[in-house]
N, CA, C and O atoms as a Maestro MAE file, in Angstrom:
{
 s_m_m2io_version
 :::
 2.0.0
}

f_m_ct {
 s_m_title
 :::
 protein
 m_atom[172] {
  # First column is atom index #
  i_m_mmod_type
  r_m_x_coord
  r_m_y_coord
  r_m_z_coord
  i_m_residue_number
  s_m_chain_name
  s_m_pdb_residue_name
  s_m_pdb_atom_name
  i_m_atomic_number
  :::
  1 25 19.522 -48.600 15.973 1 A "UNK " " N  " 7
  2 3 18.889 -49.632 16.808 1 A "UNK " " CA " 6
  3 2 18.820 -49.140 18.247 1 A "UNK " " C  " 6
  4 15 19.856 -48.897 18.866 1 A "UNK " " O  " 8
  5 25 17.624 -48.991 18.782 2 A "UNK " " N  " 7
  6 3 17.516 -48.493 20.171 2 A "UNK " " CA " 6
  7 2 17.973 -49.540 21.179 2 A "UNK " " C  " 6
  8 15 17.725 -50.734 21.009 2 A "UNK " " O  " 8
  9 25 18.630 -49.085 22.213 3 A "UNK " " N  " 7
  10 3 19.106 -50.003 23.257 3 A "UNK " " CA " 6
  11 2 18.148 -49.975 24.432 3 A "UNK " " C  " 6
  12 15 17.549 -48.941 24.728 3 A "UNK " " O  " 8
  13 25 18.004 -51.106 25.100 4 A "UNK " " N  " 7
  14 3 17.164 -51.166 26.285 4 A "UNK " " CA " 6
  15 2 17.983 -50.722 27.484 4 A "UNK " " C  " 6
  16 15 19.054 -51.276 27.734 4 A "UNK " " O  " 8
  17 25 17.516 -49.760 28.211 5 A "UNK " " N  " 7
  18 3 18.199 -49.282 29.412 5 A "UNK " " CA " 6
  19 2 19.625 -48.896 29.122 5 A "UNK " " C  " 6
  20 15 19.909 -48.291 28.088 5 A "UNK " " O  " 8
  21 25 20.540 -49.242 30.033 6 A "UNK " " N  " 7
  22 3 21.937 -48.891 29.829 6 A "UNK " " CA " 6
  23 2 22.748 -50.092 29.351 6 A "UNK " " C  " 6
  24 15 23.960 -49.993 29.159 6 A "UNK " " O  " 8
  25 25 22.064 -51.247 29.155 7 A "UNK " " N  " 7
  26 3 22.773 -52.442 28.712 7 A "UNK " " CA " 6
  27 2 23.311 -52.251 27.303 7 A "UNK " " C  " 6
  28 15 22.663 -51.631 26.460 7 A "UNK " " O  " 8
  29 25 24.505 -52.790 27.054 8 A "UNK " " N  " 7
  30 3 25.019 -52.665 25.696 8 A "UNK " " CA " 6
  31 2 24.686 -53.914 24.892 8 A "UNK " " C  " 6
  32 15 24.256 -54.926 25.444 8 A "UNK " " O  " 8
  33 25 24.889 -53.830 23.596 9 A "UNK " " N  " 7
  34 3 24.502 -54.912 22.700 9 A "UNK " " CA " 6
  35 2 25.232 -56.208 23.035 9 A "UNK " " C  " 6
  36 15 24.629 -57.280 23.013 9 A "UNK " " O  " 8
  37 25 26.516 -56.119 23.344 10 A "UNK " " N  " 7
  38 3 27.315 -57.325 23.612 10 A "UNK " " CA " 6
  39 2 26.754 -58.094 24.798 10 A "UNK " " C  " 6
  40 15 26.634 -59.317 24.733 10 A "UNK " " O  " 8
  41 25 26.406 -57.403 25.881 11 A "UNK " " N  " 7
  42 3 25.906 -58.127 27.054 11 A "UNK " " CA " 6
  43 2 24.508 -58.684 26.789 11 A "UNK " " C  " 6
  44 15 24.176 -59.773 27.257 11 A "UNK " " O  " 8
  45 25 23.696 -57.948 26.046 12 A "UNK " " N  " 7
  46 3 22.370 -58.470 25.693 12 A "UNK " " CA " 6
  47 2 22.511 -59.718 24.832 12 A "UNK " " C  " 6
  48 15 21.768 -60.686 24.996 12 A "UNK " " O  " 8
  49 25 23.473 -59.684 23.911 13 A "UNK " " N  " 7
  50 3 23.702 -60.822 23.028 13 A "UNK " " CA " 6
  51 2 24.187 -62.024 23.840 13 A "UNK " " C  " 6
  52 15 23.754 -63.152 23.605 13 A "UNK " " O  " 8
  53 25 25.079 -61.782 24.785 14 A "UNK " " N  " 7
  54 3 25.601 -62.866 25.624 14 A "UNK " " CA " 6
  55 2 24.480 -63.485 26.459 14 A "UNK " " C  " 6
  56 15 24.424 -64.703 26.623 14 A "UNK " " O  " 8
  57 25 23.587 -62.643 26.988 15 A "UNK " " N  " 7
  58 3 22.459 -63.149 27.770 15 A "UNK " " CA " 6
  59 2 21.556 -64.015 26.895 15 A "UNK " " C  " 6
  60 15 21.092 -65.070 27.325 15 A "UNK " " O  " 8
  61 25 21.313 -63.566 25.673 16 A "UNK " " N  " 7
  62 3 20.460 -64.318 24.759 16 A "UNK " " CA " 6
  63 2 21.104 -65.658 24.406 16 A "UNK " " C  " 6
  64 15 20.418 -66.679 24.356 16 A "UNK " " O  " 8
  65 25 22.407 -65.664 24.165 17 A "UNK " " N  " 7
  66 3 23.111 -66.905 23.854 17 A "UNK " " CA " 6
  67 2 23.019 -67.873 25.028 17 A "UNK " " C  " 6
  68 15 22.762 -69.061 24.836 17 A "UNK " " O  " 8
  69 25 23.227 -67.371 26.237 18 A "UNK " " N  " 7
  70 3 23.146 -68.220 27.428 18 A "UNK " " CA " 6
  71 2 21.735 -68.799 27.572 18 A "UNK " " C  " 6
  72 15 21.570 -69.970 27.911 18 A "UNK " " O  " 8
  73 25 20.719 -67.965 27.310 19 A "UNK " " N  " 7
  74 3 19.327 -68.427 27.409 19 A "UNK " " CA " 6
  75 2 19.057 -69.519 26.373 19 A "UNK " " C  " 6
  76 15 18.419 -70.526 26.680 19 A "UNK " " O  " 8
  77 25 19.538 -69.320 25.159 20 A "UNK " " N  " 7
  78 3 19.314 -70.300 24.101 20 A "UNK " " CA " 6
  79 2 20.036 -71.612 24.395 20 A "UNK " " C  " 6
  80 15 19.518 -72.692 24.110 20 A "UNK " " O  " 8
  81 25 21.238 -71.509 24.968 21 A "UNK " " N  " 7
  82 3 21.974 -72.730 25.330 21 A "UNK " " CA " 6
  83 2 21.216 -73.528 26.388 21 A "UNK " " C  " 6
  84 15 21.143 -74.755 26.316 21 A "UNK " " O  " 8
  85 25 20.645 -72.815 27.382 22 A "UNK " " N  " 7
  86 3 19.844 -73.495 28.410 22 A "UNK " " CA " 6
  87 2 18.627 -74.161 27.777 22 A "UNK " " C  " 6
  88 15 18.286 -75.299 28.099 22 A "UNK " " O  " 8
  89 25 17.980 -73.430 26.871 23 A "UNK " " N  " 7
  90 3 16.783 -73.954 26.214 23 A "UNK " " CA " 6
  91 2 17.124 -75.199 25.392 23 A "UNK " " C  " 6
  92 15 16.374 -76.175 25.393 23 A "UNK " " O  " 8
  93 25 18.256 -75.159 24.693 24 A "UNK " " N  " 7
  94 3 18.685 -76.296 23.890 24 A "UNK " " CA " 6
  95 2 18.996 -77.498 24.771 24 A "UNK " " C  " 6
  96 15 18.614 -78.624 24.450 24 A "UNK " " O  " 8
  97 25 19.688 -77.260 25.880 25 A "UNK " " N  " 7
  98 3 20.028 -78.345 26.803 25 A "UNK " " CA " 6
  99 2 18.748 -78.980 27.366 25 A "UNK " " C  " 6
  100 15 18.643 -80.203 27.459 25 A "UNK " " O  " 8
  101 25 17.782 -78.137 27.739 26 A "UNK " " N  " 7
  102 3 16.512 -78.641 28.274 26 A "UNK " " CA " 6
  103 2 15.778 -79.475 27.225 26 A "UNK " " C  " 6
  104 15 15.206 -80.519 27.540 26 A "UNK " " O  " 8
  105 25 15.799 -79.007 25.979 27 A "UNK " " N  " 7
  106 3 15.126 -79.732 24.905 27 A "UNK " " CA " 6
  107 2 15.806 -81.075 24.665 27 A "UNK " " C  " 6
  108 15 15.132 -82.080 24.440 27 A "UNK " " O  " 8
  109 25 17.142 -81.099 24.709 28 A "UNK " " N  " 7
  110 3 17.872 -82.360 24.528 28 A "UNK " " CA " 6
  111 2 17.554 -83.323 25.664 28 A "UNK " " C  " 6
  112 15 17.385 -84.521 25.434 28 A "UNK " " O  " 8
  113 25 17.472 -82.808 26.890 29 A "UNK " " N  " 7
  114 3 17.126 -83.651 28.036 29 A "UNK " " CA " 6
  115 2 15.736 -84.258 27.848 29 A "UNK " " C  " 6
  116 15 15.541 -85.451 28.078 29 A "UNK " " O  " 8
  117 25 14.780 -83.441 27.433 30 A "UNK " " N  " 7
  118 3 13.411 -83.920 27.224 30 A "UNK " " CA " 6
  119 2 13.385 -84.979 26.125 30 A "UNK " " C  " 6
  120 15 12.677 -85.979 26.239 30 A "UNK " " O  " 8
  121 25 14.154 -84.761 25.066 31 A "UNK " " N  " 7
  122 3 14.211 -85.722 23.974 31 A "UNK " " CA " 6
  123 2 14.780 -87.056 24.447 31 A "UNK " " C  " 6
  124 15 14.273 -88.116 24.079 31 A "UNK " " O  " 8
  125 25 15.829 -87.004 25.260 32 A "UNK " " N  " 7
  126 3 16.416 -88.240 25.783 32 A "UNK " " CA " 6
  127 2 15.426 -89.004 26.657 32 A "UNK " " C  " 6
  128 15 15.361 -90.232 26.603 32 A "UNK " " O  " 8
  129 25 14.656 -88.270 27.463 33 A "UNK " " N  " 7
  130 3 13.641 -88.912 28.302 33 A "UNK " " CA " 6
  131 2 12.612 -89.608 27.420 33 A "UNK " " C  " 6
  132 15 12.213 -90.740 27.691 33 A "UNK " " O  " 8
  133 25 12.186 -88.921 26.362 34 A "UNK " " N  " 7
  134 3 11.198 -89.518 25.459 34 A "UNK " " CA " 6
  135 2 11.757 -90.750 24.763 34 A "UNK " " C  " 6
  136 15 11.051 -91.746 24.601 34 A "UNK " " O  " 8
  137 25 13.020 -90.689 24.349 35 A "UNK " " N  " 7
  138 3 13.639 -91.847 23.695 35 A "UNK " " CA " 6
  139 2 13.677 -93.044 24.644 35 A "UNK " " C  " 6
  140 15 13.400 -94.173 24.239 35 A "UNK " " O  " 8
  141 25 14.021 -92.792 25.907 36 A "UNK " " N  " 7
  142 3 14.061 -93.871 26.889 36 A "UNK " " CA " 6
  143 2 12.668 -94.449 27.106 36 A "UNK " " C  " 6
  144 15 12.504 -95.666 27.191 36 A "UNK " " O  " 8
  145 25 11.666 -93.577 27.194 37 A "UNK " " N  " 7
  146 3 10.301 -94.030 27.397 37 A "UNK " " CA " 6
  147 2 9.835 -94.881 26.220 37 A "UNK " " C  " 6
  148 15 9.175 -95.903 26.407 37 A "UNK " " O  " 8
  149 25 10.179 -94.457 25.016 38 A "UNK " " N  " 7
  150 3 9.773 -95.218 23.828 38 A "UNK " " CA " 6
  151 2 10.442 -96.585 23.825 38 A "UNK " " C  " 6
  152 15 9.808 -97.588 23.496 38 A "UNK " " O  " 8
  153 25 11.728 -96.630 24.193 39 A "UNK " " N  " 7
  154 3 12.425 -97.911 24.188 39 A "UNK " " CA " 6
  155 2 11.843 -98.851 25.241 39 A "UNK " " C  " 6
  156 15 11.780 -100.063 25.031 39 A "UNK " " O  " 8
  157 25 11.419 -98.289 26.375 40 A "UNK " " N  " 7
  158 3 10.797 -99.109 27.420 40 A "UNK " " CA " 6
  159 2 9.438 -99.632 26.943 40 A "UNK " " C  " 6
  160 15 9.113 -100.802 27.148 40 A "UNK " " O  " 8
  161 25 8.657 -98.769 26.312 41 A "UNK " " N  " 7
  162 3 7.317 -99.168 25.858 41 A "UNK " " CA " 6
  163 2 7.371 -100.100 24.654 41 A "UNK " " C  " 6
  164 15 6.432 -100.856 24.404 41 A "UNK " " O  " 8
  165 25 8.458 -100.046 23.918 42 A "UNK " " N  " 7
  166 3 8.612 -100.876 22.724 42 A "UNK " " CA " 6
  167 2 8.848 -102.350 23.051 42 A "UNK " " C  " 6
  168 15 8.636 -103.221 22.207 42 A "UNK " " O  " 8
  169 25 9.284 -102.620 24.273 43 A "UNK " " N  " 7
  170 3 9.618 -104.004 24.643 43 A "UNK " " CA " 6
  171 2 8.397 -104.879 24.798 43 A "UNK " " C  " 6
  172 15 8.521 -106.064 25.106 43 A "UNK " " O  " 8
  :::
 }
 m_bond[171] {
  # First column is bond index #
  i_m_from
  i_m_to
  i_m_order
  :::
  1 1 2 1
  2 2 3 1
  3 3 4 2
  4 3 5 1
  5 5 6 1
  6 6 7 1
  7 7 8 2
  8 7 9 1
  9 9 10 1
  10 10 11 1
  11 11 12 2
  12 11 13 1
  13 13 14 1
  14 14 15 1
  15 15 16 2
  16 15 17 1
  17 17 18 1
  18 18 19 1
  19 19 20 2
  20 19 21 1
  21 21 22 1
  22 22 23 1
  23 23 24 2
  24 23 25 1
  25 25 26 1
  26 26 27 1
  27 27 28 2
  28 27 29 1
  29 29 30 1
  30 30 31 1
  31 31 32 2
  32 31 33 1
  33 33 34 1
  34 34 35 1
  35 35 36 2
  36 35 37 1
  37 37 38 1
  38 38 39 1
  39 39 40 2
  40 39 41 1
  41 41 42 1
  42 42 43 1
  43 43 44 2
  44 43 45 1
  45 45 46 1
  46 46 47 1
  47 47 48 2
  48 47 49 1
  49 49 50 1
  50 50 51 1
  51 51 52 2
  52 51 53 1
  53 53 54 1
  54 54 55 1
  55 55 56 2
  56 55 57 1
  57 57 58 1
  58 58 59 1
  59 59 60 2
  60 59 61 1
  61 61 62 1
  62 62 63 1
  63 63 64 2
  64 63 65 1
  65 65 66 1
  66 66 67 1
  67 67 68 2
  68 67 69 1
  69 69 70 1
  70 70 71 1
  71 71 72 2
  72 71 73 1
  73 73 74 1
  74 74 75 1
  75 75 76 2
  76 75 77 1
  77 77 78 1
  78 78 79 1
  79 79 80 2
  80 79 81 1
  81 81 82 1
  82 82 83 1
  83 83 84 2
  84 83 85 1
  85 85 86 1
  86 86 87 1
  87 87 88 2
  88 87 89 1
  89 89 90 1
  90 90 91 1
  91 91 92 2
  92 91 93 1
  93 93 94 1
  94 94 95 1
  95 95 96 2
  96 95 97 1
  97 97 98 1
  98 98 99 1
  99 99 100 2
  100 99 101 1
  101 101 102 1
  102 102 103 1
  103 103 104 2
  104 103 105 1
  105 105 106 1
  106 106 107 1
  107 107 108 2
  108 107 109 1
  109 109 110 1
  110 110 111 1
  111 111 112 2
  112 111 113 1
  113 113 114 1
  114 114 115 1
  115 115 116 2
  116 115 117 1
  117 117 118 1
  118 118 119 1
  119 119 120 2
  120 119 121 1
  121 121 122 1
  122 122 123 1
  123 123 124 2
  124 123 125 1
  125 125 126 1
  126 126 127 1
  127 127 128 2
  128 127 129 1
  129 129 130 1
  130 130 131 1
  131 131 132 2
  132 131 133 1
  133 133 134 1
  134 134 135 1
  135 135 136 2
  136 135 137 1
  137 137 138 1
  138 138 139 1
  139 139 140 2
  140 139 141 1
  141 141 142 1
  142 142 143 1
  143 143 144 2
  144 143 145 1
  145 145 146 1
  146 146 147 1
  147 147 148 2
  148 147 149 1
  149 149 150 1
  150 150 151 1
  151 151 152 2
  152 151 153 1
  153 153 154 1
  154 154 155 1
  155 155 156 2
  156 155 157 1
  157 157 158 1
  158 158 159 1
  159 159 160 2
  160 159 161 1
  161 161 162 1
  162 162 163 1
  163 163 164 2
  164 163 165 1
  165 165 166 1
  166 166 167 1
  167 167 168 2
  168 167 169 1
  169 169 170 1
  170 170 171 1
  171 171 172 2
  :::
 }
}
């Protein structure tokens, strides 16, 4: 498996995990906003 630059696999993996966690948190935030909007519009 070729490595990019001098970065090792562990640090690349950690960066990817951190990115995915941010993406998941953002998606959960967006979902909560939509749920609130639906509950407001449902009234």
